N, C-alpha and C positions, 0 to 999 in steps of 0.2 A: 503492499498500498503504502502513494505517494501521499508524503506531507509537505508543506512550504514553508522556508525558511528566507532570514531576513540575510545579505554578505554586504557587510557596511567596511566600508575604506576612513577610518578616521583620519584625526587630524589636522580638519577645513576648517578655515570660518565661513558662518555661513550671513548670507544678508539679504534683507529683503522683508517683505511686509506676507505675513498668515491671516486668514482667518478663523476663529476658531471654530466649530461644529454646535450643532446646537444641542443643552445640555443632556447626556445620557440618561442619568436619575431622572431628570423633571419629565424626559420623552416617557420614558417608560411608566410614569406613573400618569400622567393625560391621558394617554394610546389606554391603557385602563379603563380609565373615567366615562369612556365613551361608551361602554356597554351600559353605564346609566338610564341612557334615553335612545327611543325608538327613532328622534330625529337626526338630521344629518348634523354632524362634527368637522371642521376643519381645521386643521391641527399643521403650521407651518415651522418652520428650521429645524424639520427632524433628521439627526445624524442618519448617514447611512453606515449603518455599524452592524455588527452581525448579532446583537442581542436584540437590538428592535427589528431588525429584520423577522427575527424568528418570532418576537411577541407578534406581529402585525401578521407573519401567517396561523398561529395562533385563533385569531380573531377570524380571519378568514375562513378556520375549520370551522369556528363556531356558528357560522353562518352570517357574518359580519360581510355588508358590500361595501369593497376596500379601492376607492378608487385615488391613481398616483396623478395629481392634477400638475404639481412640474417635480422637479429633482428634489426637493426637501417638504414639500406640499404633500398631505394627504385628506381626501375624505373619506369618513367611517358612518355607516348608517347600519345599526345594530337593532332592525325592525323585526328579525327573523334570526330567532336564535334556537340551534339545536341544541340543546341539552346533554341527549342522546351522548354527543360527539366526547363529552368529557369522560363516558366510561372505555375509550377506544384506545388501545396500544398506541396509536399514531399519536394520539393527546398526550397519553403517559408518557413519551419515548421524548417527545418536544416538547412539553414544558419543563420538564424535568432537568434541560441542561440550562435552562435562565433562572435567574432567581427572583427577577422582577414576574413572574408569572406568580408570584405568590398575592399580587395585588391584584387581581382577576378575584379575588375570593371577596374580597369586599362590595363590588357593583353586584355580581349575582347572586352575593344573599341575599342582598337590600331587594333586588328585581324578581331575583325569581323564588328566594325563599330553600334555597341549597347551593352548596358549592362543592367544585370536588376538585380534591389538586393531589398530584405525585410528590413527593418532597423534591425540593427544588434545587438546583445546583447552581452554578455560579465559582468564582472563585475562591481557590484552595488555603485561606488565610485564617485555620483554625474554627471551631466552634462556632457557627452562626444559627442561634435555637429559635425557635419561632413561637413561644411560649406568647410572648408580649400581645400577636395578632390573637393568638387564639381566644386568651385568658378575656382580652375588650371584645370579641365576640361573644363571649359566653355571656359578658357584665349585659348585653343587650338581646339575651335570650335565646342565643344559638346552641343548638344541641352540640356535641364534638367528640369525634371519634377517631382512634389511629390505626390502621392496619399497621403492626410492626413486619409484618412479614412482605405484602406488599409497598411499604413505605408510603403511603398516600393519607392523604386528609380527607375528612368528611366532615361537614357543616349543615345541619337541617334548622329550618328555623321558620314554625310556620305563621307566628306574628312576631315580628321583633320593636320592641320598644325602648325608646330614649332613654339613658340613666347615666349614674357619674361614672367617671373610667380616672383611675387613677395609676399610670401608666407607669410596671414595675422599672421600664427602663426607657431611656427618649430616643425611640426607633422611629425615624424617618421614613421607612416603610409602613411601619406598624401603625404611626399616626395615618399616613394617608390611606391605610384598609377602611381603619375604623371611621375618618371623616368621612370617607366616599357612601362606606353605608351607610352612616347616621342620616347623611345628606337625602332620603330617599326610604325614611324610616318614621313611623308616628312617637312622637313626643320632642322633648330637646334631651339632647346628650350633648353634657361636659366633658371636656377631655384632658385631663391636666397632667402636667411633664409633659402634655406634647412635643415634639420638635420643631423648629420654627423656622430650620432652613428657606432659603430662597425657594427652594424646588416646592416647600409644600407650601408656600407665599400663593405660587405660580398657580398650584393646584386650586387652590382657595378660590382664587382670583376668575379661574376658570368653573370653579363650581358656581359661585357668584352669580355671573354669566349663565349660566345655565339654569339661574331661579334657585340653587339657593342660599339657605339665612344661616352666614355665620359671621358669627362675633369672635373678636382678639387676633386676629390676624396678624401674625407677627411674633406672636406671644406664647409665649409654651401654655396656657388657658385658652382652649379654645371651646365653643358653646353652638351646638350647632342644632336647629330647628328644621325636624323634617321633613319633608311638603311631598303629597303624593305623586308627584309628577316633575320631571327635569325633559327642559330642552335641549336642541341643539343650541351650536354657539361656533367662533372662531376663535383659535387661539395661537398665540406663537411664541414659542420655547424658548428660554433665555438662551446666548452662547453659555457654555463649558467652560464653568470654573477652573476644572480641573484642566482640562487640555492648557488654560491661559497660563495656569503655573506651568505645565510640563515645560512650555514653550520660554517662559523667563528661566527654568533652569537648565535647558537648551541654549542659552541664548549665555551665557554664565558661563556652564560649562566648556563648549568650542568658541570661548571669546568672539563671538557675532556682534552683527548690530542687527535687532531685528525689531521691526514693527507689528503687535497683534492688533487688528481693527476690530474695529465693531465690540469691543471688548467688554465695555458697561462696566468699567472702575466702581461704579456706586454699587452693583451686586455682589462685593469680591469680599465683602469685611473686612477679616486680618489679613486675608491675604498676602497683597503686598506689603503693609508692613512685616510681614512674614519674613516673607525674604530680602526686606533691606537689614534686618537682623546679621542676617549672612553679609550686610556688605556690597547688596548689588543696588547698583543705581539706576532708578525706576522712575518714567516719567511717564504721570496719563496727557494726554495732548486731546483733550472733547471726550469721544467716545474710545480712544483709541490707546492702546499703550505702545508707549516706547522704549527699550531695554537697547542703551549706548556699548560699544564695542567697551570690554575694561578686561588689563592684560593681569589685574591684580585684585581680590576685592578678600575683605577682613574681619571676620566675622566678631561681632559683638560680641563684648563680654557684659554681664549683671554689673549694678554701680557699684555694690560691694569688689568687684573685680575676678567675681566667680564666675568658671563656664557657662557658658549661656548653654537653656536645656528650650528645647521647643517639643512642646507635646501637644497630641492630639484632643479633640473637646469636641463635644455637639456645639453647636449653633448657638453661641453665635464665636464659639471655638474657632481652633484652628483645626480644617478637616483632615479624617487619618486618609483621606484617598492622595492626599498631599505630601503624607511623611516620605514614603520613600524616595521622591522628586528633593526635596530638603534635606537628604538625606547623600544623593549622590552631590548633588550639585553643592555641598560643604568637602566633598573631597580634593578637588583645586584650591580653596583657601585657604587664605595664612589663618590661624588660630584652629581650636579646637572645638568641637561644638559634642551633645549630649543628644540623643534623638530617646524621646522614650514616646514608646507605642502603649497607650494603654488602653484603647478600642478592640486590639484585633490581638490574638495569640502567637500568630504563625507570620506576620508579615515581614520581619525581618529575617527573615532567614536566605532568603537572598544576596546578601552582603558577604556569603562566601565568594558570591562568583566576581563582586566588585573586588574580594580580596585575592582573588587570583590576578586580577587584571593589574594589579599594584597598588590597589588603595590602604590605605592605614586606617583600618577599622577594626575596634573591639568590641566584638559581640559579649555584652556581659549579662544577660538574659534575655528569653524569647521578647520580651519588653522592651529592651534598652541597649542600643548601642552608642559608643564614643567614636564620633570621625577626627582622625587628624590631620588636619589640612596637607596638604603635598605641597602651597603653594606656587603652583606650575613647576616647581624643578622638577619634578620626575613626572612623566606624562606614563599616561595608563598603556597599557598594551593590549593587544587585540588577543581573544581568545573564541573558544565557540563556546556556548552556552546555551540554558534553555529559561524560556519566559516560564514564571509560576503563578501570574495572577496578571491583568490591566495595567495594573500601577507599576507594580513592579518590573513587567516587562517592558514599559513606557522608559525605566530609570535605567535598564542595563542598553535599552538603545540610544537614550541619551550619551550612557559612558560608554559606546562604542563608536560614538559620532564625534568624542574628545578623545580618543586613544590613537598611539599611531597603529599602525598595521590594520590587518584584513581582522576582523571580527562575524561568525556566524550568528545567529540567532533562532533557535529551532522554537514549537511549539508559539508561530506566530498568531493562530487561531487567537488565543488569549488577550493578545495585539487590537487583532484585528477586533473584538468585543467590544470595545470600547475607544476607537482611533481612525477612524472613518481616510479612509485611503491616505493611511499614515505615511508611506514611503514616495505617495506622486509629490503630498504636498513639501517632504521635507526635499526632495529633488529639487522644487521649484526656488527654494532656499541656497540651494548649491551642494543638497549633501550630494555625497557620492554612496546610492543605499540601490541596494535592488533584490527583488522577490526570487527566488530560486527553489526548484523541486529538491526535497530533500527526505531520500529513504528511511 
């Protein structure tokens, strides 16, 4: 069986303008929301990536009428849904490939009174439990069953009613799932300790445009008054903040001058200040972000002179999806950095590949790593490696683009799951990268 890999000839500075794709995590949420109405929903700025394509194919299988209006724009009409499709082997196989499929459960439960889902897949970044979703659904009156042999979830609800939900963790997908269900059931639902990421704010805006009644948007306390039906709408997905951060790290590591167009810096929270802690010069020019060429950048220290620590946290904290990018960016900085990955337990295990390339990194435990910057005195060297997940895969790609010699990155379907035509867009900036067949 043949697989694809990236061959990268590193060590070249890049230059030019790149536009970020639509936000993957938002797209997965709002695409699931089309099941809440029989009417037509048009969504634009949808990224053409593997996870999104798979989710749209799942909707087609369920009977949703899908029409591609433009390269990044689709219309959806969920007027005739075939619930029997959820019991087929095809649905089981395809839904288990993407973690985003879990967000089909909220809309299906609210509109049809039942939801069936195989255990979803996704990144290999440690345990990602589903309890938050199901405890929330139970609070609304759903009955939950898990088949440990088939690894399938079944929710049944003849009459959901609003209630008070104190979420046991700040889960973005859990908040989205309960929010979508609550918008179409009887009564008022209060969701406390809700995620408040821009993706959730965007979902709230879309649901409100569809006729939902939601209070507290942008906070961790949401109050949803259910309505009997929702209508169609048009919605535009935000630019992907994770891709924006990835391009910032790429510019730094390759000593390149890059403009990120239409990046919506007002929606990036602490992302830009966090990269500035690494000593990066970043300019905002209206909707664009400009990163000038820097031969040197120095990691800041805390006020008392102690080593800088960057850790992930729920919004408005720093997103865990950019921790691997910050780590790789620190490799050629002056100074040292402690990375504390709190929210996932296996995301730092890819650093062994960076160490093989010549990076000075101490993996303290599954959650912490110390990076001792090389100050560009020693370039990384190209090696063969494999991408373990979406974000680590792009971090390794950035390292390869900065390294001397040739690198080969296998398992790039992980990268394709989250980054749209990344090799084409990198070549447009001057990168020497090609997609090859690998056995």
